[in-house]
KOLGU-4560 file (N, C-alpha, C; in nm, 3 decimals, padded with zeros to 5 digits):
<recs>
<n_xx: 00.921 n_yy: -00.083 n_zz: -01.722 ca_xx: 00.781 ca_yy: -00.072 ca_zz: -01.753 c_xx: 00.722 c_yy: 00.055 c_zz: -01.696 mol: A seq: 1 type: MET>
<n_xx: 00.772 n_yy: 00.098 n_zz: -01.583 ca_xx: 00.720 ca_yy: 00.218 ca_zz: -01.520 c_xx: 00.737 c_yy: 00.340 c_zz: -01.609 mol: A seq: 2 type: SER>
<n_xx: 00.857 n_yy: 00.356 n_zz: -01.666 ca_xx: 00.879 ca_yy: 00.472 ca_zz: -01.752 c_xx: 00.795 c_yy: 00.464 c_zz: -01.879 mol: A seq: 3 type: SER>
<n_xx: 00.776 n_yy: 00.345 n_zz: -01.931 ca_xx: 00.691 ca_yy: 00.329 ca_zz: -02.049 c_xx: 00.547 c_yy: 00.364 c_zz: -02.015 mol: A seq: 4 type: ALA>
<n_xx: 00.503 n_yy: 00.324 n_zz: -01.897 ca_xx: 00.366 ca_yy: 00.354 ca_zz: -01.854 c_xx: 00.349 c_yy: 00.504 c_zz: -01.836 mol: A seq: 5 type: TRP>
<n_xx: 00.446 n_yy: 00.568 n_zz: -01.770 ca_xx: 00.438 ca_yy: 00.713 ca_zz: -01.750 c_xx: 00.439 c_yy: 00.786 c_zz: -01.883 mol: A seq: 6 type: ASN>
<n_xx: 00.521 n_yy: 00.739 n_zz: -01.975 ca_xx: 00.526 ca_yy: 00.800 ca_zz: -02.107 c_xx: 00.392 c_yy: 00.786 c_zz: -02.178 mol: A seq: 7 type: SER>
<n_xx: 00.331 n_yy: 00.670 n_zz: -02.166 ca_xx: 00.202 ca_yy: 00.646 ca_zz: -02.230 c_xx: 00.095 c_yy: 00.735 c_zz: -02.170 mol: A seq: 8 type: ALA>
<n_xx: 00.103 n_yy: 00.757 n_zz: -02.040 ca_xx: 00.004 ca_yy: 00.842 ca_zz: -01.976 c_xx: 00.018 c_yy: 00.987 c_zz: -02.024 mol: A seq: 9 type: GLN>
<n_xx: 00.141 n_yy: 01.033 n_zz: -02.042 ca_xx: 00.164 ca_yy: 01.171 ca_zz: -02.083 c_xx: 00.128 c_yy: 01.193 c_zz: -02.229 mol: A seq: 10 type: LYS>
<n_xx: 00.160 n_yy: 01.098 n_zz: -02.313 ca_xx: 00.140 ca_yy: 01.116 ca_zz: -02.456 c_xx: 00.007 c_yy: 01.059 c_zz: -02.504 mol: A seq: 11 type: GLU>
<n_xx: -00.061 n_yy: 00.986 n_zz: -02.417 ca_xx: -00.190 ca_yy: 00.926 ca_zz: -02.451 c_xx: -00.180 c_yy: 00.842 c_zz: -02.578 mol: A seq: 12 type: ASN>
<n_xx: -00.083 n_yy: 00.752 n_zz: -02.582 ca_xx: -00.063 ca_yy: 00.666 ca_zz: -02.698 c_xx: -00.048 c_yy: 00.522 c_zz: -02.651 mol: A seq: 13 type: CYS>
<n_xx: -00.057 n_yy: 00.431 n_zz: -02.745 ca_xx: -00.038 ca_yy: 00.290 ca_zz: -02.713 c_xx: 00.110 c_yy: 00.258 c_zz: -02.702 mol: A seq: 14 type: ASP>
<n_xx: 00.145 n_yy: 00.175 n_zz: -02.606 ca_xx: 00.283 ca_yy: 00.135 ca_zz: -02.588 c_xx: 00.288 c_yy: -00.016 c_zz: -02.580 mol: A seq: 15 type: VAL>
<n_xx: 00.375 n_yy: -00.077 n_zz: -02.659 ca_xx: 00.395 ca_yy: -00.222 ca_zz: -02.651 c_xx: 00.498 c_yy: -00.249 c_zz: -02.543 mol: A seq: 16 type: ASP>
<n_xx: 00.460 n_yy: -00.331 n_zz: -02.448 ca_xx: 00.550 ca_yy: -00.365 ca_zz: -02.338 c_xx: 00.580 c_yy: -00.513 c_zz: -02.345 mol: A seq: 17 type: VAL>
<n_xx: 00.707 n_yy: -00.548 n_zz: -02.344 ca_xx: 00.748 ca_yy: -00.687 ca_zz: -02.344 c_xx: 00.797 c_yy: -00.719 c_zz: -02.204 mol: A seq: 18 type: VAL>
<n_xx: 00.728 n_yy: -00.811 n_zz: -02.140 ca_xx: 00.766 ca_yy: -00.850 ca_zz: -02.004 c_xx: 00.894 c_yy: -00.931 c_zz: -02.008 mol: A seq: 19 type: GLU>
<n_xx: 00.979 n_yy: -00.907 n_zz: -01.906 ca_xx: 01.101 ca_yy: -00.987 ca_zz: -01.895 c_xx: 01.063 c_yy: -01.128 c_zz: -01.852 mol: A seq: 20 type: GLU>
<n_xx: 01.140 n_yy: -01.224 n_zz: -01.897 ca_xx: 01.119 ca_yy: -01.362 ca_zz: -01.854 c_xx: 01.168 c_yy: -01.374 c_zz: -01.711 mol: A seq: 21 type: GLU>
<n_xx: 01.084 n_yy: -01.428 n_zz: -01.626 ca_xx: 01.122 ca_yy: -01.443 ca_zz: -01.486 c_xx: 01.127 c_yy: -01.591 c_zz: -01.451 mol: A seq: 22 type: THR>
<n_xx: 01.210 n_yy: -01.622 n_zz: -01.356 ca_xx: 01.221 ca_yy: -01.758 ca_zz: -01.307 c_xx: 01.166 c_yy: -01.760 c_zz: -01.165 mol: A seq: 23 type: HIS>
<n_xx: 01.037 n_yy: -01.784 n_zz: -01.156 ca_xx: 00.969 ca_yy: -01.782 ca_zz: -01.027 c_xx: 00.988 c_yy: -01.918 c_zz: -00.961 mol: A seq: 24 type: PHE>
<n_xx: 01.049 n_yy: -01.916 n_zz: -00.844 ca_xx: 01.078 ca_yy: -02.041 ca_zz: -00.775 c_xx: 01.004 c_yy: -02.044 c_zz: -00.642 mol: A seq: 25 type: THR>
<n_xx: 01.007 n_yy: -02.160 n_zz: -00.580 ca_xx: 00.946 ca_yy: -02.174 ca_zz: -00.448 c_xx: 01.014 c_yy: -02.080 c_zz: -00.348 mol: A seq: 26 type: SER>
<n_xx: 01.145 n_yy: -02.067 n_zz: -00.359 ca_xx: 01.219 ca_yy: -01.979 ca_zz: -00.268 c_xx: 01.176 c_yy: -01.834 c_zz: -00.285 mol: A seq: 27 type: ALA>
<n_xx: 01.162 n_yy: -01.791 n_zz: -00.411 ca_xx: 01.121 ca_yy: -01.652 ca_zz: -00.433 c_xx: 00.977 c_yy: -01.631 c_zz: -00.387 mol: A seq: 28 type: SER>
<n_xx: 00.894 n_yy: -01.734 n_zz: -00.399 ca_xx: 00.757 ca_yy: -01.725 ca_zz: -00.349 c_xx: 00.756 c_yy: -01.708 c_zz: -00.198 mol: A seq: 29 type: ALA>
<n_xx: 00.843 n_yy: -01.782 n_zz: -00.130 ca_xx: 00.852 ca_yy: -01.770 ca_zz: 00.016 c_xx: 00.899 c_yy: -01.630 c_zz: 00.057 mol: A seq: 30 type: HIS>
<n_xx: 00.992 n_yy: -01.575 n_zz: -00.018 ca_xx: 01.039 ca_yy: -01.439 ca_zz: 00.011 c_xx: 00.925 c_yy: -01.339 c_zz: -00.005 mol: A seq: 31 type: VAL>
<n_xx: 00.851 n_yy: -01.352 n_zz: -00.114 ca_xx: 00.739 ca_yy: -01.261 ca_zz: -00.138 c_xx: 00.632 c_yy: -01.275 c_zz: -00.030 mol: A seq: 32 type: LEU>
<n_xx: 00.602 n_yy: -01.398 n_zz: 00.008 ca_xx: 00.503 ca_yy: -01.421 ca_zz: 00.114 c_xx: 00.549 c_yy: -01.356 c_zz: 00.244 mol: A seq: 33 type: ILE>
<n_xx: 00.678 n_yy: -01.371 n_zz: 00.274 ca_xx: 00.732 ca_yy: -01.308 ca_zz: 00.394 c_xx: 00.718 c_yy: -01.157 c_zz: 00.390 mol: A seq: 34 type: GLY>
<n_xx: 00.748 n_yy: -01.097 n_zz: 00.275 ca_xx: 00.736 ca_yy: -00.952 ca_zz: 00.261 c_xx: 00.590 c_yy: -00.908 c_zz: 00.274 mol: A seq: 35 type: GLU>
<n_xx: 00.499 n_yy: -00.986 n_zz: 00.218 ca_xx: 00.357 ca_yy: -00.954 ca_zz: 00.229 c_xx: 00.312 c_yy: -00.961 c_zz: 00.375 mol: A seq: 36 type: ILE>
<n_xx: 00.360 n_yy: -01.061 n_zz: 00.448 ca_xx: 00.323 ca_yy: -01.074 ca_zz: 00.588 c_xx: 00.375 c_yy: -00.955 c_zz: 00.670 mol: A seq: 37 type: MET>
<n_xx: 00.496 n_yy: -00.910 n_zz: 00.641 ca_xx: 00.551 ca_yy: -00.793 ca_zz: 00.711 c_xx: 00.466 c_yy: -00.670 c_zz: 00.679 mol: A seq: 38 type: VAL>
<n_xx: 00.433 n_yy: -00.653 n_zz: 00.552 ca_xx: 00.350 ca_yy: -00.539 ca_zz: 00.513 c_xx: 00.214 c_yy: -00.546 c_zz: 00.580 mol: A seq: 39 type: CYS>
<n_xx: 00.158 n_yy: -00.667 n_zz: 00.591 ca_xx: 00.029 ca_yy: -00.684 ca_zz: 00.655 c_xx: 00.036 c_yy: -00.643 c_zz: 00.802 mol: A seq: 40 type: ASN>
<n_xx: 00.144 n_yy: -00.680 n_zz: 00.869 ca_xx: 00.162 ca_yy: -00.641 ca_zz: 01.010 c_xx: 00.174 c_yy: -00.489 c_zz: 01.021 mol: A seq: 41 type: CYS>
<n_xx: 00.249 n_yy: -00.429 n_zz: 00.929 ca_xx: 00.264 ca_yy: -00.283 ca_zz: 00.929 c_xx: 00.129 c_yy: -00.215 c_zz: 00.907 mol: A seq: 42 type: ASP>
<n_xx: 00.051 n_yy: -00.267 n_zz: 00.814 ca_xx: -00.081 ca_yy: -00.210 ca_zz: 00.786 c_xx: -00.174 c_yy: -00.226 c_zz: 00.905 mol: A seq: 43 type: LEU>
<n_xx: -00.166 n_yy: -00.340 n_zz: 00.974 ca_xx: -00.249 ca_yy: -00.363 ca_zz: 01.092 c_xx: -00.214 c_yy: -00.261 c_zz: 01.201 mol: A seq: 44 type: GLN>
<n_xx: -00.085 n_yy: -00.235 n_zz: 01.220 ca_xx: -00.041 ca_yy: -00.136 ca_zz: 01.319 c_xx: -00.091 c_yy: 00.003 c_zz: 01.282 mol: A seq: 45 type: LYS>
<n_xx: -00.084 n_yy: 00.037 n_zz: 01.155 ca_xx: -00.134 ca_yy: 00.167 ca_zz: 01.110 c_xx: -00.284 c_yy: 00.178 c_zz: 01.135 mol: A seq: 46 type: ILE>
<n_xx: -00.357 n_yy: 00.071 n_zz: 01.108 ca_xx: -00.502 ca_yy: 00.069 ca_zz: 01.132 c_xx: -00.532 c_yy: 00.091 c_zz: 01.279 mol: A seq: 47 type: LYS>
<n_xx: -00.457 n_yy: 00.025 n_zz: 01.367 ca_xx: -00.476 ca_yy: 00.042 ca_zz: 01.511 c_xx: -00.446 c_yy: 00.186 c_zz: 01.552 mol: A seq: 48 type: GLU>
<n_xx: -00.340 n_yy: 00.243 n_zz: 01.497 ca_xx: -00.304 ca_yy: 00.382 ca_zz: 01.528 c_xx: -00.414 c_yy: 00.478 c_zz: 01.482 mol: A seq: 49 type: ASP>
<n_xx: -00.469 n_yy: 00.454 n_zz: 01.365 ca_xx: -00.578 ca_yy: 00.538 ca_zz: 01.314 c_xx: -00.699 c_yy: 00.528 c_zz: 01.404 mol: A seq: 50 type: ILE>
<n_xx: -00.731 n_yy: 00.406 n_zz: 01.448 ca_xx: -00.845 ca_yy: 00.389 ca_zz: 01.539 c_xx: -00.822 c_yy: 00.461 c_zz: 01.671 mol: A seq: 51 type: ASN>
<n_xx: -00.698 n_yy: 00.457 n_zz: 01.722 ca_xx: -00.665 ca_yy: 00.528 ca_zz: 01.846 c_xx: -00.683 c_yy: 00.679 c_zz: 01.828 mol: A seq: 52 type: ASP>
<n_xx: -00.636 n_yy: 00.732 n_zz: 01.718 ca_xx: -00.651 ca_yy: 00.875 ca_zz: 01.690 c_xx: -00.798 c_yy: 00.910 c_zz: 01.677 mol: A seq: 53 type: VAL>
<n_xx: -00.875 n_yy: 00.826 n_zz: 01.610 ca_xx: -01.018 ca_yy: 00.848 ca_zz: 01.593 c_xx: -01.088 c_yy: 00.854 c_zz: 01.728 mol: A seq: 54 type: ASP>
<n_xx: -01.054 n_yy: 00.762 n_zz: 01.818 ca_xx: -01.114 ca_yy: 00.763 ca_zz: 01.953 c_xx: -01.078 c_yy: 00.890 c_zz: 02.028 mol: A seq: 55 type: LYS>
<n_xx: -00.950 n_yy: 00.931 n_zz: 02.019 ca_xx: -00.907 ca_yy: 01.053 ca_zz: 02.088 c_xx: -00.980 c_yy: 01.176 c_zz: 02.033 mol: A seq: 56 type: ARG>
<n_xx: -00.995 n_yy: 01.182 n_zz: 01.902 ca_xx: -01.066 ca_yy: 01.295 ca_zz: 01.842 c_xx: -01.212 c_yy: 01.298 c_zz: 01.886 mol: A seq: 57 type: LEU>
<n_xx: -01.276 n_yy: 01.182 n_zz: 01.892 ca_xx: -01.415 ca_yy: 01.176 ca_zz: 01.938 c_xx: -01.426 c_yy: 01.222 c_zz: 02.083 mol: A seq: 58 type: LYS>
<n_xx: -01.329 n_yy: 01.182 n_zz: 02.167 ca_xx: -01.329 ca_yy: 01.227 ca_zz: 02.306 c_xx: -01.311 c_yy: 01.378 c_zz: 02.315 mol: A seq: 59 type: ASN>
<n_xx: -01.221 n_yy: 01.433 n_zz: 02.235 ca_xx: -01.199 ca_yy: 01.578 ca_zz: 02.235 c_xx: -01.325 c_yy: 01.651 c_zz: 02.192 mol: A seq: 60 type: ILE>
<n_xx: -01.389 n_yy: 01.602 n_zz: 02.087 ca_xx: -01.513 ca_yy: 01.664 ca_zz: 02.039 c_xx: -01.621 c_yy: 01.656 c_zz: 02.146 mol: A seq: 61 type: ILE>
<n_xx: -01.629 n_yy: 01.543 n_zz: 02.216 ca_xx: -01.727 ca_yy: 01.526 ca_zz: 02.323 c_xx: -01.702 c_yy: 01.627 c_zz: 02.435 mol: A seq: 62 type: ASP>
<n_xx: -01.576 n_yy: 01.642 n_zz: 02.475 ca_xx: -01.542 ca_yy: 01.738 ca_zz: 02.581 c_xx: -01.572 c_yy: 01.880 c_zz: 02.536 mol: A seq: 63 type: VAL>
<n_xx: -01.535 n_yy: 01.915 n_zz: 02.414 ca_xx: -01.562 ca_yy: 02.050 ca_zz: 02.364 c_xx: -01.712 c_yy: 02.076 c_zz: 02.354 mol: A seq: 64 type: LEU>
<n_xx: -01.789 n_yy: 01.973 n_zz: 02.325 ca_xx: -01.934 ca_yy: 01.988 ca_zz: 02.317 c_xx: -01.998 c_yy: 02.018 c_zz: 02.451 mol: A seq: 65 type: GLY>
<n_xx: -01.931 n_yy: 01.980 n_zz: 02.559 ca_xx: -01.984 ca_yy: 02.005 ca_zz: 02.694 c_xx: -01.952 c_yy: 02.145 c_zz: 02.744 mol: A seq: 66 type: ARG>
<n_xx: -01.858 n_yy: 02.212 n_zz: 02.678 ca_xx: -01.816 ca_yy: 02.346 ca_zz: 02.725 c_xx: -01.919 c_yy: 02.450 c_zz: 02.686 mol: A seq: 67 type: ILE>
</recs>
């Protein structure tokens, strides 16, 4: 589907996409939920890191403003 989408974007034309039949099970749902939870933890860590950098930059700006 990705290549069809990219092709459609380049050529600006309509593309018929037929989705593959999937067998979504409880087990596969649990796997996806687990992956989402890991990604959520990673995103939370990134957010904390960004906040730390933001605080450091504000402190640097404050110190430079006093000079």
